N, C-alpha and C positions, 0 to 999 in steps of 0.2 A: 663646372669649369675645373679642369685637372691642372695640377701644378706642372706636369710635364709639358702640357699645352702652353702654359705661360712661358716656361723655359725655352720652348721651341720658338716662340715669337721673339723672345729676347735674343736668342742666338742668331736668328734670321737678320734682325736689325744690326747686330754687332758685326756680323760677317759680311753683310751687304748683299746677300743673295740666298735664294732657297737652296741652290746646289751646294754652296759652301757650308751652309748650316746642316745640310744632310750629311755631309762628310764629317763635320765636327761631332754630331750626335749619333753618327752611325746608323742613320735611317735612310730609307729610299726617298727621293725628291717627291714622289706622289704622296708619301706619308706626311712629309712637311706641309705640302699644300692643303691636304685634307685637314690637318690640325689647325692651320691658320683659318681655313674657312669655317671650321667648327667654333673656333674662338670668336670670330666676328658674329656668328649666329647666336652664340651664348650672350654676347655683349650687346647684340643688336645695333652695332656700329660698323663702319668700314674703317679698317686700321691702316690699309695701304691704298695709295691712289694707283689705279690701274694704268699701266703704261709700260714703256721700254725700260725705265729706270725704276729702282725700288725707292719709293718716297713715301713717308708717313703722312697720314692725314693729321689734323689737329688732335683728334681723339686718340690716334695712334701714338703721337708724341707724349701725350699725357699718360697713356697706359704703359708706354715704355718706361717713363720715369718711375711710375709706381711699381712696375714689375721688378725693376732693379732693386728697389728697396725690399720688396718681398722676397726675392731670391737671396739677397744678403742676409736677411733675418732667418731665412730657412737654413742657410748653411751654418749660421751660428748655432741655431737650434739643433741641427743634425750633429755637430761636433760636441755640443753639450750632452746630448743623449748618449753619444758614443762614450764620452768620458764618464758619464753616470753609470753606464752598464759595466765599465771597467773599474768602477770604484774610485775614480779620480775626480769626480765632481759631485756636488750636492750639498745639502745642509745638515749639519749635525747639531742637535740641541742637547746641551749638557747642563745638568743641575749639579751644583757643588756647594759644600758648606765650608765655612772658615775653620781653621786657618789654612786649609789646603788651597783655597781659592787664591789667597795672597802669597803664600810661601812656596807652593809646589807647582800649581797649574801654569803660571806665566812662562816659565822656561820650557816646560813640556809643550805648551801650545805654540810657542815660537818655533821650535824645531819641527813640530808636526805640519805647520803651515808652510814651512820652508820646503818640506818633502812633498806636500800636497797642496800647491798653491791655488788650485782651481776649487778646492773645498772651502765652504764657509762654515764657521762655527759660531754658534749662538750660546752664551754662557749666562746662566741664571744662578746667582748666589743666594742660597736659601738654607734654612735649617733642615735637618734630616727628615722631619715629619712632613715638611712642605715639599721636599724633593720626592718623597714616597707618593705623596698625593698627585704630584704633577706627572709621575710616571703612569699612575692609574688613568689620569685624564688625557694622556697622550700628548702632553705639552713638551715633554723632553723625551730623548731617546734612552738615556741612561743617567745615573747619578753617581757622584763620588762624595761620599758622606759617611758619617757614623751610623750605626744601627738605629733606625727609627723606632719609636715606641710601638708603632703599629706597622708591620711589614705588609699587611694585607696580602694580595696575591702576588706581590713582587718577589723576585728572587734576590736574596742578599748574600753576598759572598765577601767575607773579610780578607783583604789581601795585604794589609799592613797593620801592625800593632805598635803603639807608642807607649811610653812609660809616663807615669804621672808622679810628680813630686809633691810631698806634703810639706806645707810651710807652717811651722808652729813657733811659739816663743821659745827662747833658749831655756826657759825655766819649766816648760811643759814636760810631763812625764814621758812623752814619746820622743822628745828631742834627742835623747841618747841612742835611739834605736836606728839601726841601718836600714831596716825595712819594717813596715807594719802590715797587718792583715786588715781587711775590711771590718771584721768583727771588733777590732781594737778601736774603731771610730764610732761604735754604736751610740755612746752617750755624749758625743762631741757636738759642738755647735760649729757651723761652717759659714764662711763668708763666700757666697756663691755669685756667679755671673747670672745674666738674665735667664729666665726659664727656657727660652728657645735656643740657648747656646749649646752647640753640639757637644762640648766637653762636659757641660753640666748634665745633659741628657744621658750621656754615657755613664757618668759617675752614679747618677740616680738609678739607672737600670741595674748596674752591678750591685749597688747597695740593696735594692729590692730583692734580687736573686739571692744575695748572701745572707741578709738579715731576716727576710720574711715579709709576709703581708702586713705586719704591724708597723712597718716603716712609713713615716710620714714626711712629706716635704717640709 
């Protein structure tokens, strides 16, 4: 059973005759008659009562109702595929870590969805390592996060750099310094956020690279 045959039947009923349906669909009347006959053979039911006027059988009325629903769904699907091909529809899955998820993404996402209202966006808030693994597993399309400990086969590109402030007691030897180097912190004790905190991960990675393999968390 072809979709164009179903559409032909639906058009015949809506226009009230085979001739008018042929004009609407730009087919010959014999083509319309052939398709209706083929449809009845495929369904093994009679859709029209034979006579001078065009009248549906009980099966024809039921099929007409269902055909209308099918055609409406097909048109929605057709428009969706068209939008998808042109980049105006679909689902984007984003992984993002804090604080970008709370401070940066909402405003960007609001404007993006205003510009592309037919697109759907799924946001997962995770640490950098989890985002990296989700990329490997195909659970997200891309991630906005700090550099993960293990980049694996993902491509990581830094597009934003932030500054970190060191908070110490006013009596601490480093309190009078305008800036400090990582090596200045070698023997210091830190109050840290949880191990999966993006900022902590970044600090630890920088410390490892600057101080060497003898650095311990």
